[in-house]
C-alpha positions as CSV (number, residue, x, y, z in Angstrom):
1,M,-3.5,1.5,-10.5
2,A,-3.7,1.6,-6.7
3,K,-6.4,-0.5,-5.0
4,L,-7.4,-0.9,-1.4
5,K,-8.3,-4.3,0.1
6,I,-10.2,-3.9,3.4
7,R,-11.4,-6.8,5.6
8,I,-13.6,-6.3,8.6
9,Y,-13.7,-9.3,10.9
10,P,-16.6,-10.3,13.2
11,D,-14.6,-9.2,16.3
12,G,-14.3,-5.7,14.8
13,T,-10.7,-6.1,13.7
14,I,-10.0,-4.3,10.4
15,K,-7.1,-5.3,8.1
16,A,-6.3,-3.2,5.1
17,E,-3.8,-3.7,2.3
18,T,-2.7,-1.5,-0.6
19,I,-2.3,-3.2,-3.9
20,G,-0.3,-1.7,-6.8
21,V,1.6,0.7,-4.5
22,K,5.3,0.4,-3.9
23,G,7.6,1.9,-1.4
24,K,6.6,4.3,1.4
25,E,3.8,5.7,-0.9
26,C,1.4,3.2,0.7
27,T,1.5,5.1,4.0
28,K,-0.4,7.9,2.3
29,Y,-3.4,5.7,2.2
30,I,-3.6,5.2,6.0
31,P,-5.7,8.3,6.6
32,I,-8.0,7.3,3.7
33,I,-8.5,3.8,5.2
34,E,-9.1,5.3,8.7
35,Q,-11.7,7.7,7.3
36,L,-13.5,4.9,5.3
37,T,-13.6,2.6,8.3
38,N,-14.1,5.2,11.0
39,A,-11.1,3.6,12.8
40,V,-7.7,4.5,14.0
41,T,-4.6,2.5,13.1
42,D,-2.8,0.9,16.0
43,D,-0.4,-1.3,14.2
44,S,1.1,-1.6,10.6
45,E,2.8,-4.5,8.9
46,F,4.5,-3.9,5.6
47,T,4.9,-6.2,2.6
48,K,8.0,-6.6,0.5
49,D,6.7,-3.8,-1.8
50,F,7.1,-1.3,1.0
51,Y,10.8,-2.0,1.2
52,N,11.4,-1.4,-2.5
53,N,13.7,1.5,-2.8
54,E,13.5,4.4,-5.3
55,Q,16.0,2.7,-7.6
56,D,13.9,-0.4,-7.8
57,L,10.9,1.7,-8.7
58,V,12.8,3.6,-11.4
59,N,14.1,0.3,-13.0
60,E,10.6,-1.1,-13.2
61,D,9.4,1.9,-15.2
62,V,12.2,1.8,-17.7
63,Q,11.5,0.4,-21.1
64,E,14.1,-0.8,-23.4
65,V,14.2,1.1,-26.7
66,K,16.1,-0.2,-29.7
67,L,17.4,2.3,-32.2
Protein backbone atom coordinates (compact mmCIF):
# COMPACT_ATOMS: atom_id res chain seq x y z
CA MET A 1 0.00 0.00 0.00
CA ALA A 2 1.45 3.34 -1.05
CA LYS A 3 1.69 6.18 1.46
CA LEU A 4 2.83 9.78 1.20
CA LYS A 5 4.85 11.46 3.92
CA ILE A 6 4.78 15.25 3.60
CA ARG A 7 6.69 17.64 5.86
CA ILE A 8 6.21 21.40 5.74
CA TYR A 9 8.95 23.37 7.49
CA PRO A 10 8.60 26.83 9.10
CA ASP A 11 10.58 28.42 6.25
CA GLY A 12 8.03 27.08 3.74
CA THR A 13 10.20 24.23 2.47
CA ILE A 14 8.18 21.12 1.68
CA LYS A 15 9.68 17.64 1.64
CA ALA A 16 7.66 14.65 0.53
CA GLU A 17 8.41 10.95 0.39
CA THR A 18 6.57 7.98 -1.03
CA ILE A 19 6.50 4.87 1.12
CA GLY A 20 5.73 1.44 -0.26
CA VAL A 21 6.43 2.44 -3.87
CA LYS A 22 9.37 1.01 -5.78
CA GLY A 23 11.09 1.96 -8.99
CA LYS A 24 10.10 4.91 -11.13
CA GLU A 25 6.45 4.44 -10.12
CA CYS A 26 7.06 6.98 -7.34
CA THR A 27 7.38 9.81 -9.86
CA LYS A 28 3.67 9.44 -10.66
CA TYR A 29 2.97 10.88 -7.20
CA ILE A 30 4.77 14.18 -7.87
CA PRO A 31 1.69 15.87 -9.41
CA ILE A 32 -0.46 14.65 -6.51
CA ILE A 33 1.98 16.09 -3.96
CA GLU A 34 2.15 19.36 -5.88
CA GLN A 35 -1.63 19.60 -5.92
CA LEU A 36 -1.96 18.77 -2.21
CA THR A 37 0.64 21.35 -1.21
CA ASN A 38 -0.12 23.96 -3.88
CA ALA A 39 3.60 23.92 -4.73
CA VAL A 40 5.91 23.15 -7.65
CA THR A 41 8.75 20.65 -7.42
CA ASP A 42 12.16 22.21 -7.98
CA ASP A 43 14.36 19.30 -6.91
CA SER A 44 14.01 15.56 -6.36
CA GLU A 45 16.15 13.11 -4.44
CA PHE A 46 15.54 9.41 -4.80
CA THR A 47 15.89 6.61 -2.28
CA LYS A 48 17.34 3.19 -3.02
CA ASP A 49 13.79 1.96 -3.76
CA PHE A 50 13.73 4.23 -6.82
CA TYR A 51 16.73 2.41 -8.28
CA ASN A 52 15.20 -1.07 -7.97
CA ASN A 53 14.83 -2.46 -11.45
CA GLU A 54 11.85 -4.39 -12.81
CA GLN A 55 13.55 -7.73 -12.12
CA ASP A 56 13.95 -6.88 -8.44
CA LEU A 57 10.26 -6.02 -8.25
CA VAL A 58 9.23 -9.26 -9.92
CA ASN A 59 11.41 -11.31 -7.58
CA GLU A 60 9.87 -9.72 -4.51
CA ASP A 61 6.38 -10.71 -5.66
CA VAL A 62 7.27 -14.35 -6.35
CA GLN A 63 6.19 -16.85 -3.75
CA GLU A 64 7.69 -20.30 -3.49
CA VAL A 65 5.19 -23.07 -4.11
CA LYS A 66 5.96 -26.65 -3.13
CA LEU A 67 4.18 -29.38 -5.02
